[in-house]
C-alpha positions in Angstrom: 102.7 122.2 63.5 100.7 120.9 66.4 102.0 118.5 69.0 101.0 116.9 71.8 104.1 115.5 74.4 102.7 113.4 77.4 105.3 113.2 80.4 106.1 111.2 83.1 108.8 114.0 84.2 107.7 115.7 87.7 109.0 119.3 87.3 106.8 121.3 85.4 110.1 124.0 85.1 111.1 121.1 82.6 108.1 120.5 80.8 107.6 124.9 80.3 111.4 125.0 79.0 110.7 122.1 76.5 107.2 123.4 75.1 108.9 127.0 74.9 112.1 125.9 73.1 110.0 123.8 70.8 107.5 127.1 69.7 110.9 129.5 70.1 112.7 127.8 67.3 110.0 125.9 65.2 108.2 129.7 64.2 110.0 131.2 61.1 109.0 130.8 57.2 110.1 130.1 53.7 109.4 130.9 50.1 107.6 128.4 48.0 106.6 129.3 44.6 107.1 132.8 44.4 105.1 133.5 48.1 106.1 133.2 51.5 104.7 130.1 54.2 105.1 131.3 57.8 104.8 128.3 59.8 104.0 127.8 64.3 104.7 125.5 66.4 101.8 124.8 68.9 102.7 122.3 71.4 100.9 121.4 74.6 103.0 118.7 76.9 100.8 117.0 80.3 102.2 115.5 82.8 100.7 112.1 83.7 99.5 111.0 86.7 101.9 109.0 89.0 101.1 105.5 87.1 99.3 106.3 84.3 100.4 104.9 81.4 101.3 106.8 77.8 98.4 107.3 75.7 98.8 106.0 71.9 97.7 109.9 70.3 101.0 111.8 71.9 104.2 111.7 71.9 106.5 110.5 74.9 108.5 113.3 76.6 110.9 110.7 79.4 113.5 111.0 81.2 116.9 109.1 80.5 120.8 108.7 81.0 121.3 111.2 77.8 118.9 112.7 75.7 118.2 111.6 72.3 114.7 111.4 70.1 112.8 108.3 70.0 110.4 106.9 68.0 107.6 107.9 69.7 108.7 111.1 71.5 111.7 112.3 72.9 114.3 111.9 75.9 115.9 114.3 77.6 119.3 113.9 80.7 119.1 115.4 83.9 121.0 119.0 82.1 119.8 119.6 78.4 120.6 122.8 76.9 117.6 125.2 76.1 118.4 124.2 72.7 118.2 120.4 73.0 114.7 119.9 72.5 114.2 122.3 69.5 117.0 119.8 67.8 115.4 116.9 68.6 112.0 118.2 67.7 113.5 118.5 64.1 114.6 115.0 64.4 111.2 113.9 65.5 109.9 115.5 62.4 112.7 114.0 60.0 115.2 115.9 59.9 119.0 115.0 60.4 121.6 115.8 62.2 124.5 118.5 60.4 127.4 117.6 61.9 129.7 114.7 61.3 132.1 112.9 63.3 135.1 111.2 61.6 138.3 109.2 62.4 141.8 110.1 61.3 143.9 107.7 61.3 147.1 109.5 61.0 146.5 111.6 64.3 144.6 109.1 65.9 141.8 111.2 66.7 137.9 112.3 66.1 137.3 114.9 63.5 133.9 116.8 64.4 132.8 119.0 61.9 130.1 121.7 62.7 128.2 124.3 61.2 127.7 126.9 64.1 125.0 128.6 62.0 122.2 125.7 61.9 120.3 124.4 65.2 120.5 120.7 63.3 124.7 121.2 63.9 124.9 123.0 66.7 123.3 123.9 69.8 124.2 127.9 68.6 123.0 127.8 65.7 119.5 128.7 64.1 116.6 127.2 62.2 116.8 128.2 58.3 114.2 128.3 55.8 116.1 125.2 54.4 115.1 123.4 57.7 111.5 125.2 57.7 110.8 123.9 53.8 112.2 120.7 54.6 109.9 120.1 57.7 107.0 121.0 55.1 107.7 118.9 52.4 107.8 116.2 56.0 104.6 116.7 57.1 102.6 117.6 54.2 99.9 115.0 53.7 
């Protein structure tokens, strides 16, 4: 998986962290028709010069008040965990969140259901072969 980001974020440390997070987590394998398919992410992040516009052929990496995947890239808040860019990248390529939130009427409270073993559910999780298979299916021509 090759991903090209452009960013107006000035801190080189942030840009390196985004690159490493995605490349670290989005490298793995799954079985398909009796053979092993290896997936490896290759990410480039180019810092834009002040006032330089984003190009149309790159994903945008911008700073914002909260962290989220965007239609054309990713927004990061000032404080984010190392796993966050990898989680948001999963959304960029089409994976859904694996946690759920509901309201419990009798107790008048929110109820969260989290799978701690999955990165698409919890910051303490990992990507499983099913995630790599799903990404493969979503990205194949």
